[in-house]
C-alpha positions as CSV (number, residue, x, y, z in Angstrom):
1,M,-1.0,-14.4,14.1
2,T,2.3,-14.8,12.4
3,P,5.7,-13.9,14.0
4,F,5.9,-11.1,11.5
5,E,2.7,-9.5,12.9
6,Q,3.8,-10.1,16.5
7,Y,6.8,-8.0,16.0
8,F,5.6,-5.5,13.4
9,R,2.4,-4.3,15.1
10,P,3.9,-3.3,18.5
11,I,6.9,-1.6,16.9
12,F,5.0,0.3,14.2
13,G,2.1,1.0,16.6
14,T,4.4,2.6,19.2
15,A,6.1,4.7,16.6
16,C,2.8,5.9,15.2
17,G,1.5,6.7,18.7
18,I,4.6,8.8,19.5
19,A,4.3,10.5,16.1
20,F,0.6,11.2,16.7
21,M,1.4,12.8,20.1
22,L,4.2,15.0,18.7
23,S,1.9,16.1,15.9
24,M,-0.8,17.1,18.3
25,I,1.6,19.0,20.5
26,A,2.9,20.8,17.4
27,A,-0.6,21.8,16.4
28,G,-0.9,24.0,19.4
29,R,2.5,25.6,19.2
30,R,3.4,29.0,17.7
31,D,7.2,28.9,17.8
32,V,9.9,27.0,15.9
33,M,8.8,23.7,17.5
34,R,5.7,23.9,15.3
35,L,8.0,23.1,12.4
36,L,10.5,20.8,14.1
37,L,8.0,18.5,15.9
38,P,6.2,17.3,12.7
39,G,9.6,16.6,11.0
40,L,10.7,14.6,14.0
41,A,7.4,12.8,14.1
42,S,7.6,11.9,10.5
43,G,11.1,10.5,11.0
44,I,9.9,8.4,14.0
45,C,7.1,7.0,11.9
46,W,9.5,6.2,9.1
47,G,11.9,4.5,11.5
48,G,9.1,2.5,13.1
49,L,7.9,1.3,9.8
50,F,11.4,0.2,8.7
51,L,12.3,-1.4,12.1
52,G,9.0,-3.2,12.4
53,L,9.3,-4.7,8.9
54,D,12.9,-5.7,9.4
55,Q,12.4,-7.3,12.8
56,G,9.1,-8.9,11.7
57,Y,10.6,-10.6,8.7
58,A,13.6,-11.7,10.7
59,A,11.4,-13.3,13.3
60,W,9.3,-14.9,10.7
61,Q,12.3,-16.3,8.9
62,S,13.8,-17.7,12.1
63,I,10.9,-20.2,12.8
64,S,11.3,-23.8,11.8
65,E,10.1,-24.4,8.3
66,P,9.0,-20.9,7.4
67,P,6.5,-20.4,4.6
68,P,7.7,-19.0,1.3
69,A,5.9,-15.7,2.1
70,A,8.4,-15.2,4.9
71,F,11.2,-14.6,2.4
72,E,9.3,-11.9,0.4
73,D,10.9,-9.1,2.3
74,Q,11.3,-6.5,-0.4
75,L,9.1,-4.2,1.6
76,T,11.9,-3.6,4.0
77,G,14.1,-2.0,1.3
78,L,11.1,-0.1,-0.1
79,A,10.3,1.2,3.4
80,M,13.9,2.3,3.7
81,L,13.7,4.4,0.5
82,L,10.1,5.6,0.5
83,G,8.9,5.1,4.1
84,W,8.8,8.9,4.6
85,L,5.8,9.1,2.4
86,P,3.3,7.3,4.7
87,G,5.0,8.9,7.7
88,T,4.5,12.3,6.3
89,V,0.9,11.6,5.3
90,F,0.1,10.3,8.8
91,V,1.8,13.2,10.5
92,A,0.0,15.8,8.3
93,F,-3.3,14.1,9.0
94,S,-2.8,14.1,12.7
95,Y,-1.5,17.7,12.7
96,L,-4.6,18.9,10.8
97,L,-6.8,16.9,13.2
98,G,-5.1,18.7,16.1
99,R,-5.6,22.1,14.5
100,I,-9.3,21.4,13.9
101,V,-9.8,20.1,17.4
102,L,-8.1,23.2,18.9
103,R,-10.3,25.5,16.7
104,L,-13.6,23.8,17.5
105,T,-12.9,23.7,21.2
106,G,-11.7,27.3,21.3
107,R,-8.6,26.2,23.2
108,Q,-6.2,27.7,20.6
109,E,-6.7,31.2,21.9
110,N,-6.5,30.1,25.5
111,W,-3.3,28.2,24.8
112,R,-1.7,31.3,23.2
113,R,-2.8,33.6,26.0
114,A,-1.4,31.2,28.7
115,R,1.9,30.9,26.9
116,A,2.2,34.6,26.3
117,A,1.4,35.3,30.0
118,S,3.9,32.8,31.3
119,S,6.7,33.9,29.0
120,F,5.9,37.6,29.5
121,G,5.9,37.3,33.3
122,S,9.1,35.4,33.4
123,A,11.0,37.5,30.9
124,N,10.1,40.9,32.2
125,P,11.7,41.7,35.5
126,Y,9.4,44.8,36.0
127,F,6.2,42.8,35.6
128,L,4.4,42.4,38.9
129,P,1.2,40.4,38.4
130,S,0.0,41.3,41.9
131,M,0.1,45.1,41.2
132,E,-2.9,46.6,39.6
133,L,-3.6,50.2,38.9
134,E,-6.6,51.7,40.7
135,D,-8.5,54.8,39.6
């Protein structure tokens, strides 16, 4: 394994893992976070790609007698300009996967009901969950 791979894989893998988790969380949301979390996840994926490439090539070039392939680091500049494309595709795929999983398991409706009940109960001072009307 080259020094490039030793640096690139953990950095980019961690960024993709965080982006995946944020996309899955956003898939179950119904508020403004449903829009903000995928944008944040795409930015994290983009930053992880750029940082992984930059650090990987820097580590590879710092070894004694690096191969000529270590100096072909044009991908770093390309990732800075167009890195949002793979980040957006990855986040869109993971978001859609989360939506499909929620629909197939039927947890989307449970998620909505639980959120509505918790927000309704805390926002309404006249709501007493222990009081029930009897006939």
